[in-house]
LUMFI-521536 format. One record per atom (N, C-alpha, C): x, y, z. Coordinates in steps of 0.1 Angstrom, whole numbers, plus 5000, padded with zeros to 4 digits. Atoms other than C-alpha are relative to their C-alpha. Layout:
residues N
XYZ ...
END
This chain:
residues 303
501050114999 247345034648 500049934987 500050085012 247444754623 498649924999 501350075003 244344604607 500349884992 499850125007 244244254596 498749964993 501250045007 241744164569 500149864995 500150145004 240743804564 499350004987 500750015013 239943714529 498649945001 501450065000 236243634522 500149864997 500050155003 235643264524 499449974987 500650055013 234943084492 498749935003 501350074997 231442944488 500149865004 499850144996 232742594491 500449995015 499650014986 234242684525 498950035010 501149974991 231042824539 499149895003 500950124998 228942514534 500849884994 499250115006 231542244528 499249874999 500750125000 229241954537 498950004989 501149995011 226342074514 500750004987 499349995013 228842144486 500449864996 499650135003 230241794488 498949914996 501250085003 226741634488 499550044986 500449965013 225841844457 500949944989 499150065010 228941724439 499949854999 500150155001 228341364447 498749964993 501250045007 224741364435 500050044986 500149975014 224141334398 498650064998 501449955003 221041464380 499049915004 501150104997 219141144384 500049975015 500150024986 220241104420 499350115007 500749894994 219041454428 498549994997 501450025004 215841384409 499349905009 500650104991 215241064429 499850055014 500249944987 215741254461 498850095001 501149915001 213241514451 498749934999 501250085001 210741244442 499649945013 500250064987 211141074475 499550105011 500549904991 210541404493 498650054998 501449965003 207241464476 499049895004 501050094995 204241304493 499249934989 500950055011 202141264462 500849904991 499250095008 205041104443 500249875008 499850124992 205640854472 498749925000 501350085000 201940764472 499949934986 500050065013 202040704434 501049884999 499050105001 205240504437 499649885008 500550124992 203740284465 498949934993 501050075007 200740214444 500649924989 499450075011 202940114414 500749885006 499350124994 205039884437 499049895004 501050104996 201939714451 499449934988 500550065013 200539664416 501049904994 499050095006 203839524404 500249875007 499950124991 204139284433 498849914998 501250085002 200539174428 500149934987 499950065013 201239104391 501049885000 499050105000 204338904399 499549885008 500450114991 202838694427 498549984999 501450035002 199338664413 499649865004 500450144996 199238284417 499949985015 500050024986 200038314453 499050095008 501049914993 197638604461 498649964997 501350035004 194638484442 499549885008 500650114992 192238264462 499349894992 500750105009 190538094432 500650024986 499649995014 191138034395 499250124994 500649885006 190438354375 498949964989 501050045010 188438154349 499149885004 500850114995 186937884371 498550045002 501449974999 183137884369 499249925011 500950074990 180537804396 498750064999 501349945003 177137874383 499050005012 500950014988 175437774416 500250125008 499649884991 177238064434 500150134992 499949875008 176738334407 499450115008 500449874994 176338694419 499949995015 499950014986 177338604454 500750145005 499449884994 178038914476 501349975006 498750024993 181438964492 499849935013 500150094988 182038704519 501449955003 498750054996 184838514536 500649914989 499550095011 185038264507 500450084988 499849915012 184738524479 500150145005 499749874994 186338844492 499350124993 500649895007 184939064465 498749954992 501250065006 181938844455 500349924987 499950075013 181338654422 499250074989 500749935011 180138754388 498949914994 501250065006 177438624364 500349854998 499650145002 179338284359 500549945013 499550054987 180238244396 501550005001 498549984999 183938344390 500350105011 499649924989 185738494419 500650144995 499649875005 186138874413 501350045005 498649974994 189138914436 501149944992 498950075008 191138654417 500150064986 500049945013 190138804384 500750144999 499349864999 191239154395 501549985002 498650024998 194539014407 500749964988 499450045013 195238844374 499950114990 500249895009 193939144356 501150105001 498849914998 196839344371 501149974991 498950035010 199239154349 499750054987 500449955014 197239234318 500150154999 500049855000 196939604327 501450054999 498649965001 200639644333 500649974987 499550045013 201439454302 499550094989 500549915010 199139674282 500750145001 499449874999 200639994296 501550004995 498650005004 204239884291 500249984985 499850035015 203839744255 499550124992 500649895008 201540024243 500950125001 499149894998 203840294257 501349974993 498850035007 206840114243 499950024985 500249985014 205440114208 499950154997 500249865002 204440484211 501450075002 498749944997 207840574226 501049984989 499050035010 210040394200 499750084987 500449945013 208140524169 500050155002 500149854998 207440874184 501450065002 498749954998 211040924195 500850004987 499350015013 212340814161 499550124991 500649895009 209941054142 500450145006 499749874994 210541344166 501450044999 498649965000 214241324167 500550034985 499649985014 214641294129 499450144995 500649875004 212141584123 500750125006 499449894993 213741804149 501550024996 498649995003 217341734139 500350054986 499849965014 217141764101 499250124996 500849885003 214242014099 499650004985 500449975014 213142164066 498949924995 501250085005 210941944044 499749875007 500250124992 211541634066 499150035012 500849964988 210141824096 498650034996 501349975004 207241954076 499149884997 500850125003 206141614063 499649925013 500350084988 206441434097 499050075009 500949924991 204741714117 498650014994 501350005006 201841734092 499349875003 500650134997 201241364097 499649995014 500450004986 201341404134 498850095003 501149924998 198941694132 498749934995 501250085005 196441474112 499649905011 500450104990 196641204139 499550075013 500549934988 196141464167 498650064997 501349955003 193041594149 498949915004 501050094996 191141284158 500149985015 499950044986 190141204194 500649875002 499150124999 192440934207 499149875001 500850134999 189640684216 499349974987 500650035013 187940724182 501149954990 498950055009 191340674164 500349865004 499750144996 191940364185 498949904996 501150095004 188440224178 500149974985 499950025015 189040274140 501249914997 498950095002 192440104142 499649855004 500450144996 191039804161 498949944991 501050055010 188139784137 500649954987 499350055012 190639744109 500849885003 499250124997 192939504127 499349885005 500850114994 190239304144 500050015016 500049994985 189139284181 500849905007 499250094992 191739134203 500950085010 499249924991 193939234232 501350044994 498849965007 197039234210 499850124991 500349895008 195439464185 499750125007 500349894992 194139684212 501350075005 498849944995 197639734226 500750074988 499449935011 198939814191 499350134997 500849885003 196140064185 500350115010 499749904990 196740234218 501450064999 498649955002 200440254211 500150104988 500049915011 199840414177 499450135003 500749884996 197440664192 501050095009 499149924991 200240774217 501250054993 498849965007 202840834190 500150164999 499949855001 202041214185 500650075012 499549944988 202741304221 501549995001 498550024999 206241154221 500750074989 499349935012 207041294186 500150155003 500049854998 206141654195 501050035012 499149974989 207941644229 501549984997 498650035004 211141484215 500450114990 499649905010 211141724185 500350135007 499749874993 210942034208 501349995008 498850014992 213741894230 501249994991 498950005009 215941814200 500350144994 499849865005 215442164186 500850095009 499249924991 216842314217 501449945003 498650064997 219742064222 500950024988 499149995012 221042084186 500650134998 499449865001 221742454190 501250025009 499049994990 224242394218 501449994993 498649995006 228042444213 500649864998 499350125002 229042084217 499449924988 500650065013 226641974189 500750064988 499349935011 228142234167 501549964998 498650045001 231642124176 500149864994 500050135006 230741764168 499850004985 500249985015 229541874133 501350054994 498849935006 232742084128 501149904999 498950105001 235041784134 499649894991 500450105010 233141584108 499249885006 500850114995 230841374130 498849974991 501250035008 228141184112 498750035007 501349964994 224541274117 499449905009 500550114992 223540934130 500750005014 499350014988 226240934156 499750125009 500349884992 225541294167 498649995006 501450014996 221841224169 499849915012 500250114990 221940904189 500950005012 499050004989 225040964210 500150135007 499949874993 224841334218 498750075002 501349924999 221341474211 499049925009 501150074993 218941204223 500349975015 499850024986 220741124256 499750125009 500349884993 220141484266 498550044999 501449985000 216441454259 499249895007 500750114993 215741154281 499050045011 500949964989 214141354310 498650024995 501449995004 211041464291 499449874994 500550125005 210741124274 499649915012 500450094988 210740934308 498750055007 501249944994 208141174322 498849974992 501250035009 205841134292 499749865000 500350155000 206240754293 499349975013 500750034987 205240744330 498650055000 501349955001 202240964324 499149934990 500850075010 201240774293 499649865004 500450144996 201040434310 498650005005 501449994994 197940534330 499050024989 500949975011 196340674298 499849884991 500150125009 197140364278 499249895007 500850104993 195640134305 498550045000 501349955000 192540354306 499449994986 500550025013 192140354268 499849854996 500250155002 192639974266 498849955007 501250044993 189939934293 498850054993 501249955008 187640154272 499749914988 500250095012 188239934241 499449875004 500550124996 187639624261 498550015005 501449984996 184439774275 499150004988 500850005013 183239824239 500049874993 499950135006 184139464231 501049994989 499050005011 187139554209 501449975006 498850034994 189839464234 500149855004 499950144994 190339154256 498749934998 501250085003 187838884247 499949895012 500250104989 186238644273 500749874997 500149974985 187338474295 501150075006 498849934995 190438694298 499650105011 500349924989 190338864332 500550144999 499649865002 190739224319 499050095006 500949924992 189239504340 498950064991 501149945008 187439674311 499049904995 501050115004 185939344299 499249965012 500850044988 184839274335 498950105002 501049905000 182939604334 498949974990 501050035010 181239504302 499149885004 500750124996 180239164316 499050035012 500849974988 178839314348 499050114999 500949895001 176939614335 498549975000 501450045000 173739414331 499449985014 500450034986 173639344368 500450115010 499549894992 174739684381 499150035011 500949974990 171639734401 499849895011 500150114990 171339384417 501349965006 498750044995 175039314421 501050114996 499149885003 176939654421 501549965001 498650034998 180139484433 500749954987 499550065012 180539324399 500850114991 499449895008 181439664383 500850095009 499349904991 182539864414 501449965002 498650044997 185739664422 500950014988 499249975012 187039654386 500250144997 499949855002 186340024383 501050065010 499049954990 188240094415 501449964996 498750055004 191139884402 500650094989 499549915011 191340104370 500350135006 499849874994 191040414391 501350015008 498850004992 193940324414 501249994992 498850025008 196340214387 500350134992 499849875007 195740534367 500550115009 499649904990 196040744398 501549985004 498650034996 199340574408 501050054990 499149965010 201040634375 500050154998 500149855002 199740994372 500750075011 499449934989 200841094407 501549994999 498550025002 204340944401 500550084989 499649925012 204541104367 500150155003 500049864996 203641444381 501250035009 498949984991 206241414408 501449994993 498750025007 208941294384 500250124990 499949885009 208141584360 500650125008 499549894991 208641834389 501549985004 498750024995 211841664400 501050024988 499049985011 213441674365 499950134993 500149865006 212442034357 501150085007 498949924994 215542244362 499550145005 500549874995 213442554367 499549995014 500550014987 212142414399 501149955010 498950044992 215542304412 500650115008 499549894991 216742494443 501450024998 
END
């Protein structure tokens, strides 16, 4: 009697279709697929898309001028003419919220851009070179993190002067420590890998190694932190505007709208309720999407 033994199939032969799909998908393609499979991430992404479209097509969506005054119809309740009512000067709240979406997204992008550029630069230099450079940069970051973010932002705006531009700069400076520490930790782990050591061995310059080999492998935590920081930046800027240190009248900024309407919160609650809900949804959208993106880019959670 003869026995015929078939060789064990290779893993690629057992699941050929799945293997081909895994080979075709890159890290970012796989992360995008994981984000789209998450319900919370999709909800956050939908909110962000709606807000972005609202900001782009604000002149077409708004029913009135955001700064047009109608004193006769001040404090009008929501109606067919004014969907969300009017404020103390008779301005249409719905139109002001729609145009305020542009300002809020602008605040988030610019403030996070400032924090990301400076924080990535500080964190990458400190993590790559180490020693006394790392000690100096990290002690400065520790001093900044010792202050509550909103108090540090208030102090910076008090020095620079109350305006929307200065509020964005202050919020951006306040966000630098988070990016610096995250990038530093990522650089410390990446610079120990073999290909970085090989680049140093063949005489690669530090700048080339840092910006072409180290930082590209630290993009995942930077993107996640940027997404989560946009909601925080919008919330901080709204707080500064609420205190009168951010956007100045008649700019249709949501925090400033809360300040203008707090005197009539009992008689006309819609004046503060709708801008507050707008802030809530924009922060919720970016936080949900950022959480889903963090889970998607975490290799420990990858099946």
